N, C-alpha and C positions, 0 to 999 in steps of 0.2 A: 503494500500499500503506500507507495512513494509520494503518492498526492496527498496524504493524510497528514493534515497539521493541526496538532493539538498543544495549545498553550499550555501554561501553567496553571492559568486560572481554571480552566475546564479539567485539567488533571486534578486540581484540589477539589473540583466539586464533584468528579466521580469518585475520588477517595473518599469523601466525606460519606456519601450515599452508601458506598460499599461498607464502608467501618460500622455505620448504623446498621444496615441489614444483617452483618457479621454478629452483632448482639442480638437483633430481634429473631432472626430465625430459631436459633436453639430455644430461644424462650418462649417459643410458639406449642411446645409441649406442654406448658403449664393450662394450656386452655382445652386439653383433651382430658375428658374425664371417664373412666369407664364406669359404667354403673352397677351397684352391688345389690340392686334388687329391680322389680319391674317386670321379671318374666313370669310371675305368676308360680303355678306348679307343673312348669315345663319339665320334662323329664331331662331335658338335653340343658337346663340352664346353668350347671356347672362348668359344661365344656363350653359354652357359649362365652360365659365370663372369661374362663381361661383364654380363649381363643381372643377376645377383645383384647385382654392383659399383655398379649404375645403380640398384637399389632400396635399396641403403643408402645411396648419396649423396642421395638423394632423401628418404629418410627422416631423414638428418641433418639437412637443411635443415627440415623439418618439426618434427622436435623441438626444433630452435633456436628457430624460429618461436613453439612453443607455450612455451617457457621465457621469451621476449620478452614475451608476451602477459601470463603469470602475472606476471612482473615489474611489468608495468605496473599489473596489478590490485594488487598488493603495495603499490605507490606510492600507488595511488587510496584504497586502506584506510587507510594510513598517514595521508593528508592529511585524511580523514573523521576520523579518531580524534583529530588533533591540533586540527581545529575543534571536535569536540563538547568537548575538553577546555580548549579556549578559552574556550567560550561559558559552561562549567560554572563557569571561574574568575570572568569576568565576573558570571554570576548571583550567584556567593557574595559577590562583592565588592559588589553593590548592595545586596544585604541586610544586610551588615555596619553597626555603627554608624560614623558620619561623624566 
C-alpha cells in the first residue's frame, strides 16, 4: 500500500480506539449469565446448565484472547507512532541551521 499515508494524529486516534476495545472486549463476559433455574422439571436441566456453563467458559477464553490480540495491536501502533515521531524529529533537526 505505497499510497497509504497515515499521519501521527490518525495513528494516535486508532491506537486510542484499539486500547479501549482491548479493555472492553474481555469485560463483555461479565454480561453473560448462566441461569440456575427456570427449566422447571425438565429431565435434562442439569445437562443444559452444564452445557451453558461450558459455553460461557469457552467464550470467556475467546474474549480474553481477543483482548490480548487487541492489546498487541495497541502496542504495535504505539511503536509505529513513536518511530514516526522520532523520524520527524530527526528530519526536522537535519533541516535546522547548524
